[in-house]
BAMIKE-644424 format. One line per field, with one value per atom (N, C-alpha, C): residue in one letter; x, y, z. Coordinates in steps of 0.001 Angstrom, whole numbers, plus 500000, padded with zeros to 6 digits. Layout:
N
aa	(a,...)
x	(X,...)
y	(Y,...)
z	(Z,...)
***
This chain:
89
aa	(m,m,m,i,i,i,k,k,k,s,s,s,g,g,g,e,e,e,i,i,i,f,f,f,a,a,a,s,s,s,i,i,i,n,n,n,q,q,q,k,k,k,d,d,d,g,g,g,m,m,m,v,v,v,v,v,v,f,f,f,k,k,k,d,d,d,d,d,d,p,p,p,e,e,e,k,k,k,y,y,y,d,d,d,s,s,s,p,p,p,d,d,d,m,m,m,f,f,f,l,l,l,k,k,k,l,l,l,q,q,q,d,d,d,d,d,d,m,m,m,a,a,a,r,r,r,v,v,v,m,m,m,e,e,e,l,l,l,n,n,n,k,k,k,q,q,q,i,i,i,i,i,i,k,k,k,m,m,m,e,e,e,e,e,e,e,e,e,i,i,i,m,m,m,l,l,l,n,n,n,l,l,l,m,m,m,y,y,y,v,v,v,k,k,k,k,k,k,s,s,s,i,i,i,g,g,g,n,n,n,q,q,q,d,d,d,e,e,e,d,d,d,l,l,l,i,i,i,t,t,t,g,g,g,h,h,h,s,s,s,k,k,k,s,s,s,f,f,f,v,v,v,g,g,g,d,d,d,p,p,p,s,s,s,e,e,e)
x	(489621,490710,491121,490997,491322,490320,489029,487986,488102,488501,488585,489874,490793,492033,493101,492904,493911,495145,494910,496016,495738,496774,496637,496997,495978,496159,494996,495168,494070,494039,492860,492694,492358,493162,492908,491818,490635,489489,489707,490498,490719,491457,492586,493373,493407,492723,492637,493906,494824,496082,495873,496580,496533,497833,497689,498849,498867,499914,500043,500709,500231,500721,501261,502059,502580,501465,501591,500661,500782,499671,499759,500045,499851,500101,501602,502001,503422,503840,502875,503148,503943,503649,504381,503477,502213,501285,501084,500706,500421,499296,498295,497191,497692,498577,499119,499978,500737,501539,500641,499536,498606,497981,497645,497075,498080,499328,500354,500591,500566,500740,499593,498370,497210,497302,497694,497829,498884,500003,501066,500590,499860,499332,498373,497545,496597,497343,498384,499178,499863,500406,501073,500076,498872,497842,497446,497294,496982,498099,499337,500469,500422,500093,499966,498877,497757,496664,497090,497838,498299,499253,500169,501112,500359,499357,498562,497820,497243,496521,497467,498653,499636,500010,500207,500543,499407,498173,497015,496919,497190,497131,498234,499445,500578,500402,499637,499402,498121,497383,496133,496461,495978,496288,495850,494675,494204,495134,495599,496515,497828,498359,499635,499496,498410,498193,498089,497341,497197,498514,499269,500530,501536,501557,502448,501977,500671,500124,500500,500465,500843,502321,503150,504580,504830,504091,504230,503861,502776,502359,503419,504039,505086,506280,506634,507761,507460,506233,505846,505830,505252,505138,506394,507287,508517,508362,507225,506997,507430,507955,508352,507856,507260,506755,507878,509055,510169,511120,510629,511444,511871,513173,513697,514318,513991,514572,513502,513886,512975,512208,510868,510087,510081,510520,510509,511752,512724,513950,513709)
y	(494780,495720,496296,495484,495968,497043,496759,497718,499033,498967,500188,500967,500393,501088,500958,500056,499845,499142,498230,497569,497628,497500,497563,496201,495531,494176,493837,492735,492189,490686,490120,488685,488054,487097,486359,485336,485542,484682,483245,483065,481744,480813,481283,480417,480878,481983,482458,483120,483448,484083,485583,486111,487539,488164,489245,489975,491340,491584,492858,493878,495113,496192,497319,498184,499360,500377,501143,502230,503275,503633,504612,506040,506309,507648,507913,509057,509426,510271,510714,511497,512770,513392,514601,515795,515687,516782,517637,518884,519741,519180,518560,517976,516847,516018,514916,515455,516524,517135,517625,518278,518767,517609,516528,515351,514760,514606,514074,514990,516286,517255,517135,517030,516856,515549,514473,513173,513227,513878,513999,514827,515898,516717,515895,515072,514229,513191,512596,511612,512264,513453,514144,514494,514885,515188,513929,512813,511545,511138,511353,511034,511863,513141,513997,513466,513034,512497,511218,510368,509124,509419,510342,510710,511260,512107,512671,511569,510629,509523,508646,508381,507588,508269,509581,510329,510250,510391,510320,508943,507907,506545,506348,506780,506580,507355,508433,509223,508823,507895,507431,506563,506965,506274,504814,504542,503154,502300,502850,502128,501834,502850,502686,501611,501668,500663,499266,499122,497805,497300,498157,497701,497337,498084,497755,496480,496317,495102,493871,493950,492814,492495,493513,493276,492605,493020,492396,490918,490597,489207,488400,488977,488287,487994,488950,488744,487652,487617,486629,485228,485093,483773,483375,484321,484022,484023,484486,484541,485890,485874,487109,487079,488168,488255,488460,488809,489062,487871,486672,485474,485117,484857,484471,483105,482204,480869,479807,478627,477495,477565,477711,477828,476554,475414,474171,474036,474944,474888,475362)
z	(482872,483026,481669,480642,479297,478887,479102,478713,479465,480738,481544,481281,480508,480191,481260,482238,483272,482705,481772,481079,479589,478803,477352,476792,476283,475776,474856,474158,473364,473588,473444,473636,472298,471895,470668,470978,470420,470714,470236,469208,468632,469593,470118,470997,472460,472764,474148,474655,473777,474184,474396,475373,475658,475153,474409,473901,474584,475359,476060,475152,475248,474393,475252,474644,475346,475558,476628,476920,475810,475150,474066,474544,475831,476368,476380,475886,475834,477032,477841,479042,478740,477597,477237,476924,477267,476994,478249,478072,479230,480103,479470,480245,481142,480609,481408,482540,482282,483328,484465,484130,485158,485922,485219,485878,486864,486431,487319,488511,488265,489347,490361,489869,490755,491540,490846,491514,492616,492340,493345,494549,494294,495387,496247,495602,496327,497179,496614,497351,498546,498358,499460,500574,500198,501196,501960,501250,501918,502866,502461,503321,504605,504491,505678,506616,506022,506833,507556,506866,507480,508628,508434,509493,510701,510452,511542,512297,511557,512192,513009,512492,513234,514544,514478,515689,516700,516227,517123,517766,516999,517545,518576,518249,519162,520467,520433,521637,522368,521803,522409,523622,524779,526024,525993,525437,525370,524504,523387,522509,523232,523923,524629,525698,526464,527519,526925,525828,525211,524664,524018,523434,524518,525603,526714,527392,527517,528121,527329,526014,525174,525335,525487,525674,527012,528041,529356,529281,528565,528418,527696,526674,525927,526827,527693,528593,529608,530120,531119,530515,529325,528702,527947,527713,526992,525494,524995,523557,523021,521826,521170,519748,519312,517942,516951,517419,516515,516461,516824,516824,515423,515247,513947,514097,513212,513265,513342,513734,513810,515120,515075,516312,517139,516595,517356,518231,518093,518901,520297)
***
């Protein structure tokens, strides 16, 4: 991770200690602004895709039937996935 630049640190070979350092990037250059802007656009697009996929799943008849079927089984057996407290009570 140090070599790839994911974290900024050095390892003291003598005693095996790791010294963490501050990120040298100041985040104040036009290039960094464009990178952050691109990253934010990519994240927003991924969020849209996730929302669309969630909607498709929630409207999927097989999913609805399975989820309702599981709830029916929970009601019949008396089990609830949202149980809070000591399960031995």
